[in-house]
Backbone as a ProteinNet text record, in pm:
[ID]
protein_1_A
[PRIMARY]
XXXXXXXXXXXXXXXXXXXXXXXXXXXXXXXXXXXXXXXXXXXXXXXXXXXXXXXXXXXXXXXXXXXXXXXXXXXXXXXXXXXXXXXXXXXXXXXXXXXXXXXXXXXXXXXXXXXXXXXXXXXXXXXXXXXXXXXXXXXXXXXXXXXXXXXXXXXXXXXXXXXXXXXXXXXXXXXXXXXXXXXXXXXXXXXXXXXXXXXXXXXXXXXXXXXXXXXXXXX
[TERTIARY]
2958.9	2820.7	2744.4	2671.1	2603.5	2452.8	2435.1	2369.7	2228.6	2107	2038.7	1964.8	1910.6	1853.1	1670.7	1623.8	1495.1	1459.5	1344.8	1365.9	1335.6	1423	1392.2	1457.8	1520.2	1549.8	1696.4	1722.1	1861.6	1978.2	2014.3	2099.7	2069.3	1964.9	1960.2	2000.6	2063.1	2150.5	2090.3	2091.9	1995.8	1973.3	1874.1	1882	1983.3	2043.5	2176	2270.9	2270.2	2378.5	2404.7	2283.3	2209.8	2196.7	2196.3	2267.2	2413.9	2534	2613.8	2671.1	2598.5	2606.5	2631.5	2659	2696.1	2546.3	2497.7	2367.9	2364.8	2584.3	2485.8	2458.3	2555.4	2440.2	2337	2311.3	2162.3	2070.1	2079.1	2023.2	2020.4	2147.5	2152.2	2078.2	2123	2005.2	1857.8	1843.3	1705.4	1584.3	1684.6	1677.7	1688.2	1726.7	1758.1	1629.9	1659.4	1482.4	1381.7	1346.2	1213.7	1191.7	1350.8	1331	1294.2	1341.3	1327.8	1165.7	1088.8	1008.7	893.3	888.7	808.8	847.8	1004	1141.4	1046.8	902	904.1	960.9	1008.7	992.2	969.5	793.7	742.9	741.1	892.3	1011.7	1023.1	1035.4	1075	957.1	784.7	748.2	691.7	696.2	627.2	708.2	862.2	976.5	884.8	904.1	848.2	719.3	601.3	505.3	534.8	605.2	581.9	657.5	776.3	820.1	707.3	689.8	549.2	478	422.9	331.3	356.9	430	520.6	568.2	602.2	571.1	422.7	363	203.2	191.6	285.3	138.3	262.2	408.9	470.7	407.9	363.4	346.9	143.4	50.1	-51	-43.9	103.5	130.3	180	278.5	246.6	187.2	52.9	-34.3	-173.9	-151.3	-196.6	-122.3	16.2	76.6	90.7	82.8	32.9	-127.1	-229	-388.5	-367.4	-301.5	-263.3	-212.8	-138.3	-77.7	-163.5	-232.7	-331.2	-431.9	-532.7	-666.6	-540	-477.4	-405.8	-403.8	-303.3	-346.4	-437.3	-554.7	-685.6	-740.2	-768.3	-812.7	-722.6	-580.9	-538.2	-597.8	-623	-675.5	-811.7	-890.9	-985.8	-1018.3	-909.1	-906	-854.2	-817.3	-767.2	-860.9	-888.6	-1072.6	-1203.7	-1148.4	-1235.1	-1211.9	-1084.5	-1002.3	-1084	-1010.4	-1021.4	-1177.7	-1191.5	-1413.9	-1446.6	-1441.3	-1473.9	-1385.1	-1301.4	-1174.9	-1266.1	-1267.2	-1394.8	-1512	-1536	-1672.5	-1752	-1572.4	-1585.7	-1537.6	-1427.9	-1436.9	-1489.2	-1623.5	-1710.5	-1810.8	-1809.4	-1795.8	-1750.4	-1797.9	-1687.5	-1646	-1770.8	-1788	-1902.3	-1917.1	-2062.5	-2015.9	-2100.5	-2181.9	-2196.7	-2071.1	-2047.4	-2003.7	-2112.6	-2057.6	-2042.6	-2134.1	-2108.3	-1990.6	-1927.1	-1837.8	-1824.2	-1764.4	-1731.9	-1631.9	-1653.3	-1595.8	-1567.3	-1406.1	-1292.6	-1340.6	-1377	-1401.1	-1187.2	-1214.1	-1006.2	-1044.7	-953.1	-953.8	-802.1	-729	-645.5	-550.3	-483.7	-431.3	-276.6	-194.1	-80.6	-41.6	76.6	162.9	313.7	354.1	462.3	550.2	666.8	748.9	776.3	851.3	877	940.7	919.5	1011.7	1074.1	991.6	1060.6	942.1	843.5	776.4	785.3	671.3	635.3	676.6	719.5	760.4	590.1	559.4	445	520.1	442.1	487.7	387.1	269.2	191.5	59.3	-33.8	-137.9	-253.5	-380.3	-483.3	-585.2	-636.8	-708.7	-877.4	-876	-1046.4	-1130.1	-1067	-1159.2	-1033.3	-1014	-943.6	-1059.8	-1015.4	-1074.9	-1055.1	-1062.8	-1083.4	-1147.7	-1248.4	-1380.7	-1326.6	-1360.6	-1285.9	-1426.3	-1467.2	-1532.8	-1500.4	-1513.9	-1560.9	-1483	-1389.7	-1254.4	-1178.3	-1180.3	-1112.7	-1143.9	-1098.5	-1076.5	-1003.2	-1054.9	-1054.2	-981.2	-872.6	-845.5	-770.7	-804.8	-793.5	-700.4	-596	-436.1	-518.1	-529.4	-572.2	-662.8	-626.3	-702.4	-725.5	-858.7	-954.6	-887.8	-822	-769	-819.3	-878.1	-941.9	-826.9	-816.9	-712.9	-703	-662.5	-731.8	-642.9	-714.2	-597.3	-542.9	-476.8	-362.2	-285.2	-262.1	-223.7	-94.2	-134	-88.5	-10.6	131.6	215	200.5	171.7	132.6	86.3	-1.8	-120.7	27.6	-3.2	84.9	-11.5	64.7	13	90.2	87	185.1	77.2	127.1	43.1	121.9	115.6	102.8	44.1	86.7	-22.7	-109.1	-226.6	-343.7	-386	-229.2	-251.5	-267.3	-315.1	-379.3	-370.1	-256.7	-285.1	-210.3	-334.9	-343.5	-261.1	-158.4	-22.9	-81	-41.2	-108.9	16.1	67.3	223.2	199	198.9	204.6	334	289.8	359.4	429.4	567.4	643.1	610.7	617.2	575.8	655.1	802.4	765.3	723.2	605.2	468.7	410	334.1	215.5	152.4	-19.3	-101.3	-80.6	-112.3	-166.4	-268.5	-376.6	-468.9	-502.2	-487.2	-535.9	-649.5	-650.5	-795.6	-848	-794	-758.6	-825.8	-816.9	-890.5	-822.1	-829.5	-750.7	-898.2	-1028.1	-1125	-1144.1	-1132.9	-1176.7	-1060.8	-967.9	-761.4	-832.4	-856.5	-903.6	-988.3	-1101.6	-1247.8	-1144.8	-1169.7	-1080.8	-953.8	-872	-761.2	-832.2	-912.1	-1008.3	-1055.5	-1102	-1183	-1025.2	-919	-878.7	-819.4	-789.3	-729.7	-801.1	-934.3	-1088.5	-1063.2	-983.3	-989.5	-837.7	-769	-630.6	-505.5	-520.2	-419.3	-307.3	-206.3	-83.3	-25.9	-53.3	-83.1	23.5	90.9	173.9	152	302.1	299.6	238.8	276.1	233.1	56.4	51	-139.1	-164	-106	-186.1	-261.1	-193	-169.8	-260.7	-346.6	-468.9	-607.6	-570.9	-671.7	-749.7	-843.7	-963.9	-938.2	-971.6	-904.1	-720.6	-682.6	-575.9	-499.1	-620.2	-542.5	-483.7	-392.6	-267.9	-166.8	-165.9	-46.2	-122	-110	-120.1	-74.8	-11	16.8	57.5	167.2	213.3	384.1	393.4	495.2	609.2
1729.8	1709.1	1549.8	1612.5	1468.2	1473	1353.2	1299.3	1207.1	1216	1121.8	1067.4	935.6	945	900.3	878.4	849.6	773.3	656.2	580.9	660.3	554	578.4	699.1	805.6	928.1	963.7	1026.6	1124.7	1163.9	1159.4	1206.5	1387	1405	1541.9	1546.6	1709.2	1747.3	1799	1800.5	1878	2036.9	2100.3	2234.4	2332.6	2293.2	2354.9	2371.3	2219	2190.1	2257.1	2334.3	2376.2	2533.1	2569.1	2754.7	2694.1	2632.3	2651.3	2592.3	2487.6	2571.1	2682.2	2672	2763.7	2792.7	2906.1	2928.1	2911.4	2853.7	2714.3	2583.7	2567.5	2413	2408	2493	2575.3	2478.9	2578.5	2575	2483	2423.5	2271	2181.8	2123.5	2108.8	2062.9	2201.2	2248.6	2205	2204.7	2115.5	2032.6	1947.7	1832.8	1728.7	1801	1781.6	1795.7	1892.8	1885.9	1802.9	1769.9	1693	1581.9	1496.2	1345	1359	1464.5	1470.3	1409	1319.3	1181.2	1047.7	1050.4	966.3	796	827.9	688.4	727.7	838.9	888.6	849.6	970.8	1055.2	1210.3	1276.5	1319.7	1352.4	1237	1145.5	1076.2	1090.3	1061.7	1064.6	1270.5	1336.5	1275.5	1228.7	1178.7	1048.8	976.5	855.2	871.8	924.8	969.2	1026.7	1176.9	1199	1074.4	1016	930.7	731.6	722.7	597.3	656.4	805.6	855.8	876.7	913.6	971.7	754.2	669	552.8	497.5	545.7	494.5	617.1	717	784.2	705.4	645.5	604.9	444.4	374.7	250.2	267.3	314.7	334.8	459.4	546.5	522.8	465.4	348.8	244.7	112.9	168.3	70.5	124.9	266.8	363.8	328.5	368.9	315.4	193.5	66.7	-140.1	-93.9	-64.4	-40.2	5.1	185	255.2	156	111.7	-53	-159.1	-241.3	-292.3	-175.9	-97.3	-26.2	-41.2	32.3	3.2	-114.3	-131.3	-290.1	-399.9	-345.3	-411.6	-314.1	-160.2	-79.9	-106.8	-156.5	-228.2	-299	-469.7	-600.7	-589.6	-365.1	-430	-353	-234.7	-147	-268.7	-378.2	-491.8	-566.1	-658.7	-674.1	-620.5	-511.4	-438.4	-433.3	-348.9	-353.3	-531.6	-593.6	-760.8	-767	-773.6	-793.5	-726.1	-616.9	-537.6	-564.1	-625.6	-640.9	-745.1	-841.3	-1001.7	-951.3	-884.9	-851.3	-799.9	-749.1	-665	-775.8	-815.7	-936.1	-1042.5	-1066	-1174.5	-1131.3	-1013.4	-1028.4	-1023.7	-1158.8	-1176.8	-1083.4	-1040.3	-917.6	-837.1	-663.9	-654.9	-503.3	-548.9	-435.5	-291	-157.5	-82.9	-0.4	146.5	280.2	204.2	123.2	17.4	-70.5	-108.4	-239.1	-312.4	-364.7	-471.8	-472.9	-444.2	-408.7	-507.9	-510.3	-604.3	-553.9	-647.2	-586.7	-591.4	-489.2	-467.6	-444.2	-472	-468.7	-301	-288.8	-248.8	-145.6	-38	-60.7	-7.8	-10	42.7	100.7	233.3	272.7	234	125.9	33.6	115.2	34.2	17.4	-53.4	-108.6	-211	-282	-365.7	-504.1	-468	-419.1	-405.7	-412	-539.7	-605.1	-559.1	-535.7	-552.5	-405.7	-274.6	-239.7	-97	38.9	65.1	255.8	273.3	434	561.8	450.8	534.4	371.4	417.2	321.1	377.1	329.8	328.2	209.1	225.6	137.4	197.5	279.3	403.4	381.8	410.8	320.3	322.1	172.5	143.8	142.5	105.4	83.9	72.7	-74.9	-155.7	-156.5	-113.2	-102.5	-125.3	-320.6	-311.8	-299.9	-201.3	-175.7	-216	-246.9	-284.9	-265.4	-209.1	-34.2	-46.9	28.6	49.2	23.5	65.6	0.2	110.6	110.2	239.6	185.5	259.4	203.7	400.2	340.9	416	388.7	487.6	425.2	572.7	729.9	832.9	838.2	902.6	931.7	885.4	882.4	807.6	781.8	747.1	726.7	702.4	705.9	544.3	533.7	427.3	476.7	292.2	262.9	156	63.2	-49.2	-150.5	-218.8	-144.4	-177.3	-28.4	14.9	74.3	-58.8	-140.3	-248.9	-302.9	-321.8	-414.4	-527.2	-575.7	-695.3	-668.2	-776.3	-828.4	-958.9	-912.1	-1005.1	-1035.2	-1129.1	-1158.2	-1231.3	-1126.5	-1197	-1217.5	-1304	-1312.5	-1308.2	-1359.9	-1373	-1357.1	-1378.4	-1409.7	-1306.4	-1337	-1216	-1104.4	-1176.1	-1031.3	-1134.1	-1100.2	-1126.5	-1064.7	-977.7	-854.2	-882.6	-822	-828.5	-686.6	-686.4	-562.2	-578.7	-434.5	-407.9	-357.2	-334.1	-255.5	-181.9	-127.2	-12.5	25.7	26.9	82.6	206.6	193.4	310.8	435.2	397.3	324.8	258.7	373.8	324.9	237	302.6	295.1	179.2	97.6	-25.4	40.5	-41.8	-35.5	-175.9	-191	-326	-295.7	-396.7	-442.2	-572	-556.9	-667.2	-666.9	-811.8	-883.5	-938.4	-1005.7	-1032.6	-1246	-1302.3	-1344.1	-1422.1	-1513.3	-1612.2	-1626.4	-1711.7	-1732	-1532.1	-1442.8	-1292.4	-1278	-1277.9	-1242.7	-1337.6	-1440.3	-1557	-1552.5	-1429.9	-1410.9	-1273.4	-1159	-1059.1	-1111.5	-1177.4	-1218.5	-1227	-1384.5	-1419.9	-1281.6	-1214.4	-1075.6	-1025.7	-1010	-923.1	-956.7	-1113.3	-1170.2	-1201.6	-1179.6	-1196.8	-1032	-938.4	-826.4	-800.2	-897.3	-955.8	-875.8	-846.7	-805.5	-901.2	-891.5	-1027.7	-1032.5	-1183.3	-1209	-1261.8	-1260.2	-1336.8	-1478	-1526.5	-1741.7	-1724.6	-1662.8	-1621.4	-1681.9	-1507.2	-1536.7	-1554.2	-1641.6	-1719	-1876.7	-1913.2	-2007.4	-2008.8	-1826	-1854.2	-1940.2	-1909.5	-1901.5	-2031	-2049.2	-2130.9	-2239.1	-2208.1	-2339.9	-2390.9	-2310.5	-2363.4	-2384.8	-2396.2	-2406.2	-2472.4	-2520.5	-2606.5	-2578.6	-2442.8	-2383.6	-2305.9	-2288.8	-2125.8	-2010.7	-1985	-1869	-1799.7	-1874.2	-1812.5	-1733.6	-1582.8	-1482.3	-1560.6
7063.7	7043.2	7079.2	7076.5	7181.4	7044	6944.8	6882	6934.5	6899.5	6966.4	6818.3	6802.8	6708.5	6681.2	6609.9	6634.8	6518.4	6537.5	6389.6	6305.4	6211.2	6084.1	6031.3	6044.8	6057.2	6062.9	6039	6016.8	6154.2	6194.7	6350	6332.3	6429.9	6485.7	6589.8	6563.4	6659.7	6795.9	6936	7001	6966.3	7024.2	7015.7	7118.9	7199.6	7251.7	7119.1	7046.4	6941.2	6811.5	6783.8	6669.6	6718.7	6778.8	6804.3	6818.1	6900.9	6852.3	6698.4	6625.2	6473.6	6414.5	6257.5	6208.3	6154.9	6086.9	5992.1	5925.6	5828.4	5717.3	5675.3	5820.2	5908.5	5960.1	6032.2	6063.2	5939.8	5783.4	5679.1	5623.4	5604.2	5502.6	5584.1	5770.8	5819.4	5793.7	5823.1	5832.9	5653.5	5542.3	5392.2	5414.4	5491.6	5485.5	5570.5	5625.3	5711.2	5676.7	5600.4	5523.1	5419.3	5319.9	5283.8	5297.5	5384.4	5461.2	5543.9	5543.3	5609.6	5669.3	5732.2	5788.3	5815.3	5772.6	5750	5689	5657.5	5582.6	5352.6	5348.2	5173.1	5131.6	5210.1	5135.9	5116.8	5184.9	5081.7	4934.5	4881.8	4731.8	4685.2	4714.5	4643.6	4536.5	4526.3	4409.6	4325.1	4247.6	4219	4138.2	4255	4180.3	4072.4	4202	4094.1	3907.8	3913.1	3787.8	3727.9	3757	3662	3673.2	3761.1	3704.8	3609.3	3605.1	3517.6	3385.8	3402.6	3230	3192.4	3275.2	3195.8	3138.1	3237	3175.6	3081.3	3058.1	2904.6	2815	2795.9	2701.5	2670.5	2792.2	2730.6	2689.6	2734.9	2652.3	2437.3	2499.9	2319.1	2189	2302.4	2176.5	2246.5	2322.8	2298.2	2145	2122.5	2047.3	1930.9	1916.6	1771.2	1774	1850	1782.4	1672.1	1745.2	1703	1544.3	1554.4	1452.7	1330.5	1357.8	1212.5	1172	1314.8	1310.7	1197.6	1172.1	1182.9	1025.7	957.6	881.2	798.5	828	735.4	718.9	813.7	785.7	635.9	684	570.8	423.6	501.8	358.1	255.6	347.4	285.2	224.5	297.7	279.1	159.1	36.6	-19.4	-135.4	-50	-194.2	-235.9	-134.8	-173.9	-213.1	-226.4	-283.4	-484.4	-493.7	-597	-665.3	-586.3	-655.4	-703.7	-627.7	-692.5	-780.5	-803.8	-905	-1047.3	-1008.9	-1151.3	-1187.1	-1116.7	-1144.5	-1187	-1105.3	-1185.3	-1303.2	-1350.5	-1535.9	-1574.7	-1566.2	-1636.5	-1598.2	-1547.9	-1604.1	-1719.8	-1718.1	-1906.6	-1994.8	-2097	-2241.4	-2316.6	-2357.8	-2454.8	-2412.1	-2499.6	-2494.6	-2611.8	-2674.5	-2742.8	-2712.9	-2776.2	-2687.2	-2787.8	-2871.6	-2930.7	-3075.7	-3118.3	-3244.1	-3253.7	-3131.6	-3141.8	-3006	-3042.2	-2931.9	-2829.2	-2678.4	-2613	-2520.2	-2470	-2393.7	-2351.4	-2191.7	-2021	-1993.9	-1961.1	-1930.4	-1768.2	-1663.1	-1523.2	-1521.6	-1624.7	-1673.7	-1782.6	-1818.9	-1882	-1904.5	-1925.3	-2006.7	-2111.2	-2079.6	-2249.1	-2179.7	-2252.7	-2259.5	-2378.5	-2353.9	-2528.5	-2550.9	-2625.2	-2755.1	-2740.7	-2660.9	-2640	-2538.4	-2469.5	-2313.1	-2218	-2215.4	-2146.8	-2004.2	-1914.6	-1779.1	-1720.2	-1843.5	-1783.2	-1812.4	-1729.6	-1807.4	-1809.4	-1882.9	-1886.9	-1839.6	-1860.5	-1765.2	-1731.1	-1662.1	-1642.1	-1590.7	-1613.5	-1515.8	-1511.9	-1420.2	-1317.9	-1319.2	-1353.9	-1362.6	-1501.2	-1588.4	-1758.7	-1878.3	-1787.1	-1940	-2020.6	-2149.3	-2283.8	-2415	-2469.3	-2567	-2670.9	-2731.4	-2818.7	-2953.3	-2992.9	-3188.6	-3224.8	-3337.3	-3421.3	-3595.9	-3672	-3789	-3877.7	-3887.1	-3973.3	-3831.6	-3766.6	-3692.4	-3505.7	-3448.3	-3279.3	-3185.1	-3070.5	-3000.1	-2864.9	-2793.9	-2677.8	-2604.9	-2486.7	-2321.2	-2206	-2224.2	-2087	-1995.5	-2083.3	-1989.2	-2091.9	-2276.9	-2354.3	-2393	-2414.4	-2576.8	-2671.1	-2806	-2926.5	-3001.2	-3121	-3194.6	-3313.9	-3410.7	-3506.7	-3594.1	-3693.1	-3782.1	-3770.5	-3763.9	-3778.3	-3855.7	-3941.8	-4034.1	-3978.9	-3845.9	-3785.7	-3660.5	-3682	-3576.5	-3663	-3595.2	-3684.5	-3572.8	-3408.1	-3361.8	-3268.6	-3253.8	-3119.6	-3053.6	-2945.9	-2893.1	-2740.3	-2652	-2562.4	-2392	-2315.3	-2198.3	-2043.2	-1973.7	-1920.5	-1751.8	-1686.9	-1500	-1371.4	-1346.2	-1206.6	-1171.9	-1233.7	-1251.6	-1374	-1485.4	-1536.7	-1703.3	-1776.6	-1860.3	-1974.4	-2054.1	-2136.8	-2251	-2341.2	-2456.4	-2531.6	-2590.8	-2633	-2758.3	-2771.7	-2904.4	-2957.2	-3074.6	-3142.6	-3287.6	-3282.3	-3375.1	-3454.6	-3562.2	-3709.1	-3632.9	-3658.9	-3689.3	-3512.6	-3457.8	-3323.1	-3208.3	-3158.3	-3001.2	-2916.9	-2845	-2781.4	-2847.5	-2699.2	-2708.4	-2602.3	-2655.2	-2555.8	-2529.6	-2375.4	-2340.7	-2211.1	-2252.8	-2170.3	-2066.4	-1966.8	-1904.6	-1860.2	-1943.8	-1952.4	-1812.2	-1727.5	-1544.8	-1678.7	-1739.4	-1814.7	-1958.9	-1928.8	-2103.8	-2153	-2069.6	-2167.7	-2284	-2192.7	-2251	-2380.2	-2332.7	-2410.9	-2548.7	-2545.1	-2665.4	-2762.3	-2720	-2821.5	-2828.5	-2802.5	-2821.5	-2957.3	-2923.2	-3015.5	-3130.7	-3150.2	-3259.1	-3323.5	-3254.6	-3361.2	-3398.4	-3349.2	-3424.9	-3503.9	-3500.2	-3596.9	-3755.1	-3704.7	-3818.2	-3883.5	-3782.5	-3828	-3949.3	-3950.9	-3993	-3976.1	-3855.2	-3765.6	-3745.9	-3760.7	-3721.2	-3622.4	-3529.2	-3423.4	-3376.5	-3288.3	-3273.9	-3251.6	-3265.4	-3222.8	-3067.2	-2971.4	-2848.4	-2806.6	-2883.1	-2940.9	-2974.4	-3099.2	-3205.2	-3092.6	-3048.6	-2943.2	-2810	-2844.4	-2712.5	-2801.9	-2909.8	-3021	-2952.4	-2912	-2954.6	-3009.9	-3136.4	-3304.9	-3258.4	-3187.5	-3167.4	-3047.4	-2978.4	-2814.2	-2746	-2847.6	-2756.2	-2665.9	-2652.6	-2556.3	-2504.5	-2352.1	-2234.3	-2315.4	-2375.9	-2371.4	-2315.3	-2221.2	-2075	-2173.2	-2094.3	-2119.8	-2058.5
[MASK]
+++++++++++++++++++++++++++++++++++++++++++++++++++++++++++++++++++++++++++++++++++++++++++++++++++++++++++++++++++++++++++++++++++++++++++++++++++++++++++++++++++++++++++++++++++++++++++++++++++++++++++++++++++++++++++

């Protein structure tokens, strides 16, 4: 069998050799010729273009995911900044009259357990309240409640970074109320009012009173 070579192509049999070959061989050679048509690799171009397109899609997807995480992080910081500014504005007022009493500005309120600080069963930053009246007081975490000062067994103070909690403990009850004033000055004025009402203050809370302010009341 005589063969000749064309530049960049596989060996191709002459016409008479094709006639001499079997039909199966002729079909296989024809399919190979169609696949390698052009001799410069253009027959494989669709496969390479498909792989390139998939790579570009994956690259754009990675860029989109990265931008999504970036925007989410920025949104979280913006929300935290708004919440912090709101709390600072509310805490800027020391004490104000409200409903016939003195309202203690709070940035958050919590329901907790006696003897277990920093563990909250419920919390609210939407409408926390602590209003000191002449003979009783009101407080709110979820629902607004009103009780006499005689129900208080102790008034404590708990502080940490950005938190200055006035903790009210009740007689014959395991639950407590904690109001975060986010300000030692506000907490000191509220504790002074509670002391004037005859409420028993813990040494930690009494140390923050202006007249006795030697300690910082740190928990």
